[in-house]
C-alpha positions in Angstrom: 48.0 64.5 -30.4 45.4 67.1 -28.3 44.9 65.6 -24.3 41.4 66.2 -21.7 40.9 69.9 -20.7 42.2 71.4 -24.8 41.0 74.4 -26.0 40.6 73.8 -29.6 39.2 75.8 -32.8 37.1 73.1 -34.5 35.9 74.1 -37.6 33.2 76.6 -37.8 31.8 75.2 -34.2 34.5 78.1 -33.0 36.4 77.6 -29.7 35.4 74.4 -28.0 37.1 72.4 -24.6 38.1 68.8 -25.6 35.8 67.4 -22.3 37.0 63.4 -22.2 37.9 61.2 -25.3 35.8 58.5 -24.9 35.1 54.6 -26.6 32.1 54.7 -29.0 30.6 51.5 -31.2 29.2 52.7 -34.5 27.8 50.5 -36.9 29.7 47.6 -35.2 33.3 49.9 -35.2 35.1 51.1 -31.9 36.7 54.2 -31.8 38.0 57.3 -30.2 36.3 59.8 -29.9 37.1 63.5 -28.5 34.0 65.2 -26.8 33.8 68.6 -27.8 32.1 71.1 -25.9 31.8 74.7 -27.6 32.7 77.7 -25.0 29.6 79.2 -26.2 27.2 76.2 -25.8 27.6 73.7 -22.7 25.0 71.9 -24.0 26.5 71.6 -27.3 28.3 68.5 -27.3 30.6 67.2 -31.0 32.3 64.1 -31.1 35.3 64.1 -33.7 36.9 60.4 -33.7 40.7 60.5 -32.4 42.1 58.2 -35.7 40.2 61.0 -38.4 43.4 61.9 -39.4 42.6 64.1 -41.7 39.8 66.0 -39.8 41.7 66.4 -37.1 44.9 68.4 -39.2 42.8 70.4 -41.0 39.3 71.4 -38.9 40.8 71.3 -34.6 43.8 73.6 -34.2 45.3 74.7 -30.4 44.2 78.0 -28.7 45.0 77.3 -25.3 44.9 75.1 -22.2 41.9 75.4 -19.8 43.1 75.3 -15.9 41.4 74.3 -12.5 37.6 75.7 -13.6 38.2 75.9 -16.9 38.0 80.2 -16.1 41.9 80.5 -16.4 43.7 79.6 -19.6 47.2 79.6 -20.7 47.5 80.7 -24.4 49.7 78.4 -26.3 50.2 79.6 -30.1 52.6 81.6 -30.8 51.6 84.1 -32.3 48.9 84.7 -30.5 51.2 85.6 -27.8 52.8 89.6 -27.2 56.7 89.8 -28.5 
């Protein structure tokens, strides 16, 4: 659904960049996680299970995609584009 480099709004955390998709073992279960870094705080890291559709669909929505160094972006949400 999302890829590395995508920007998403995640719950009350605001805009985050997906820095990677990684596998982690929690309670002896291996799962893939989106690694989110809020744009307001690069020292904060959030992990969201890729296969938890309820969380992904209800709390994550695309905003735009970062290009290059992350300074340029393209808005993906059609309701934010001017006509």
